[in-house]
C-alpha positions as CSV (number, residue, x, y, z in Angstrom):
1,M,4.7,1.0,6.2
2,L,5.6,1.9,2.6
3,D,9.2,2.4,1.7
4,S,10.5,5.4,-0.2
5,P,10.2,3.8,-3.6
6,G,6.7,2.7,-2.6
7,M,5.7,6.3,-1.7
8,A,7.2,7.5,-4.9
9,R,5.2,5.0,-6.9
10,L,2.1,6.0,-5.0
11,A,2.7,9.7,-5.8
12,I,3.3,8.8,-9.5
13,L,0.0,6.8,-9.5
14,I,-1.9,9.7,-8.0
15,Y,-0.3,12.2,-10.4
16,T,-0.9,9.9,-13.4
17,K,-4.6,9.4,-12.4
18,A,-5.0,13.2,-11.9
19,S,-3.5,13.9,-15.3
20,A,-5.7,11.3,-16.9
21,Q,-8.8,12.7,-15.1
22,A,-8.1,16.1,-16.6
23,E,-7.6,14.6,-20.1
24,M,-10.4,12.0,-19.8
25,P,-13.3,13.8,-18.0
26,W,-15.7,10.9,-18.6
27,R,-13.9,8.9,-15.9
28,N,-15.4,10.9,-13.1
29,T,-14.3,10.4,-9.5
30,M,-17.4,8.7,-8.3
31,E,-17.3,6.2,-11.2
32,E,-13.7,5.5,-10.4
33,I,-14.5,5.0,-6.7
34,T,-17.3,2.6,-7.5
35,E,-15.1,0.7,-10.0
36,S,-12.3,0.4,-7.4
37,A,-14.7,-0.8,-4.7
38,I,-16.1,-3.4,-7.1
39,L,-12.6,-4.6,-8.0
40,D,-11.6,-4.7,-4.3
41,K,-14.7,-6.8,-3.5
42,M,-14.2,-9.1,-6.5
43,L,-10.5,-9.6,-5.6
44,E,-11.1,-10.4,-2.0
45,P,-11.1,-14.2,-2.7
46,V,-7.6,-13.8,-4.2
47,T,-6.4,-12.6,-0.7
48,R,-7.5,-15.9,0.8
49,C,-5.3,-17.7,-1.7
50,L,-2.1,-15.8,-0.8
51,T,0.9,-17.3,0.8
52,P,3.6,-15.0,2.3
53,A,5.9,-15.7,-0.7
54,V,3.3,-14.9,-3.3
55,A,2.2,-11.8,-1.4
56,K,5.8,-10.6,-1.3
57,R,6.1,-11.1,-5.0
58,I,2.9,-9.2,-5.7
59,T,4.2,-6.2,-3.6
60,E,7.3,-6.2,-5.8
61,L,5.5,-6.1,-9.1
62,R,6.8,-3.2,-11.3
63,A,6.4,-2.4,-15.0
64,D,9.3,-3.3,-17.2
65,P,11.4,-0.4,-18.4
66,V,9.8,-0.3,-21.9
67,T,6.3,-0.3,-20.5
68,Q,7.2,2.3,-17.9
69,A,8.7,4.5,-20.6
70,R,5.5,4.2,-22.6
71,I,3.3,5.1,-19.6
72,D,5.6,8.1,-18.9
73,E,5.4,9.2,-22.6
74,L,1.6,9.0,-22.5
75,A,1.4,10.8,-19.2
76,A,3.5,13.7,-20.6
77,K,1.3,13.9,-23.7
78,C,-1.8,13.8,-21.5
79,N,-0.5,16.7,-19.4
80,E,0.0,18.6,-22.6
81,G,-3.5,17.7,-23.8
82,A,-1.9,16.1,-26.9
83,L,-3.2,12.5,-26.7
84,T,-4.7,11.1,-29.9
85,E,-7.9,9.0,-29.4
86,A,-5.9,5.8,-29.7
87,E,-3.4,7.0,-27.2
88,R,-6.2,8.1,-24.8
89,R,-7.6,4.5,-25.0
90,E,-4.1,3.0,-24.5
91,Y,-3.5,5.3,-21.5
92,G,-6.8,4.4,-20.0
93,A,-6.0,0.7,-20.3
94,Y,-2.7,1.3,-18.5
95,I,-4.5,3.2,-15.8
96,D,-7.0,0.4,-15.4
97,A,-4.1,-2.1,-15.1
98,I,-2.4,0.1,-12.6
99,D,-5.6,0.2,-10.5
100,L,-5.9,-3.6,-10.6
101,I,-2.3,-4.1,-9.6
102,G,-2.5,-1.4,-7.0
103,I,-5.4,-3.1,-5.3
104,L,-3.7,-6.5,-5.4
105,Q,-0.6,-4.9,-3.9
106,V,-2.5,-3.3,-1.1
107,K,-4.2,-6.6,-0.3
108,A,-0.8,-8.3,-0.3
109,R,0.7,-5.7,2.0
110,V,-2.2,-6.0,4.4
111,F,-1.9,-9.8,4.3
112,L,1.8,-9.6,5.0
113,S,1.4,-7.1,7.9
114,S,-1.3,-9.3,9.5
115,A,0.2,-12.7,8.9
116,P,1.8,-14.2,12.0
117,H,4.6,-15.7,9.9
118,S,5.6,-12.5,8.1
């Protein structure tokens, strides 16, 4: 089960992705689902390499304060419809990174919850 900070981060991720979707319509939902499914499948071998210690560290990954502040700034500008083209690309790159890390974190949590030694 996710803790309160985990739920808050999930809510922020959903909000961030929804904001980006409004600002970046070319990233349609079906395309994102397909990309996520591909990432999930391609990252499955990583799951087989996990140890409990590594999985725990992955679940604890967080953006450093400077990076988080930049993501927050871009999210606010996105909500206002005020992103420049360069910022739109930067924000998209952050969202892609968040997707990748999020998939790894889910895989790590599943690994930890199913590991007999967790």
